[in-house]
Steps between C-alpha positions, in 0.01 A plus 500: 500500500626298779854578616540178692841358405464645139811628326438791255804645334513885532478534123183285465158657463237318701147626528386543852190283442697205352469186720844346582525200729795423726846424350416664170806656333454791254822579312650823353284701264207257523147642470198357686155644428204560736291185422792252539521230761813295562514207746788408724850405390469644144798686365505770233847576371597829323266691263195271545168655419178361648186689425118468457291267714771238557525238763835312546537196723777378735867451435511613145802653331472784248839576330618828357265695267200267527165683434180345644138625485536743218227577257412226249613551143144497378325783318167425678640559845330805663675523838268249663623373836646169380743290704818292505506223759831309557541215743796384712868422439513633143823615343480786247841569339611818325277711266183289532159665439165390645190683378177535699177353361227664297126522556422279198752231623366462860703800634782288634853370413591215737825319577509195733779385725868387452548620149836601352484781234830572324612836376279692249199272534156664450169410639225696325154599626249249629747210483497209756823332593480200729773380736847356452542630149825617341514780237843508323635841404269714280203256522197702415124450551236689304180605682270244655745211483484211756813315600444195729712359776856374435501625141824639356508783234824506304704815432374754252175301451172672450142400568213639294216663720258257640731192470529234767804294611417181681664350812853366477537609138824641350527761240844525330679827433388742239170326453185673371190365672159570326305198628455325839778276605395163648608408861813281533637577155797663328477753215741721312530687182389826334226481246443215493523383850554120546439246768804309616332233719423506867713689752644189648785671675275744671253227606777295649627804691148561608490153660274330239517126514573280197133391498382860483741587226394198308137610511586852388691353205196302405287812506751697297512214240124514453470878481818593306648201329184319368280601208213566732340841533491646841141384580585144390814509710317607804238225449787240478662628817171472690469146382858369529646685797367463859387817669799659687638845586695536178219380273271758660769775460534432135130455422395817702776697323374391154133558569558862628741600218376810312781547255531136408798276604826489308528166319778528247765240555868529400 
């Protein structure tokens, strides 16, 4: 453990082999285990527990009672050396839990950069969270979920294991997600969950031009609002829409979906 400009409260328990970079702050009653690495500028407030093989990037904030790197809630886990890897400038508010990966899931739970996780959110084993996402209070991921960049998960919403959430999508509060959510779209509801069009507000805030939004609307109309099945809609998109970044994002997402995409429209 480096002591260079590191603040450790006298009540904290930090293993001597933990790797702490400069300007790291460890608050009262926090616990840092042996195989933990924390990069510069990251702050852990009171009662934060970081355990397991966990790597945390620069300038993150962990609020009171956050727990990171704990054992996965999976009966098949047999104490394998699985990991949690967290990027830079993430905010974890109170009572958040992040579980390490499992052997069957690639041994790794990963979080990107610039995410904001509100209180009581949960990231289960083997999940992958991109960058610039927002998790509202109580948002919960089952194991092996994938949440792409700029997505927003509403409060008290839950994702079934292995579900995927596409870029710039918006999931309303108290939503139950059991299928993959297309990029650029809005969904809400609990059994059944419905589409509510494209996430126009999020796209505009993200700097999307009117032309890009128009193309996304055209793809949405073919996939969700038409009477075409998914394969037919994909064929129409390939014929009618010129190749572009957003077309590629949509088609790649559909082609790689394993749980099937949600198509029910309100």
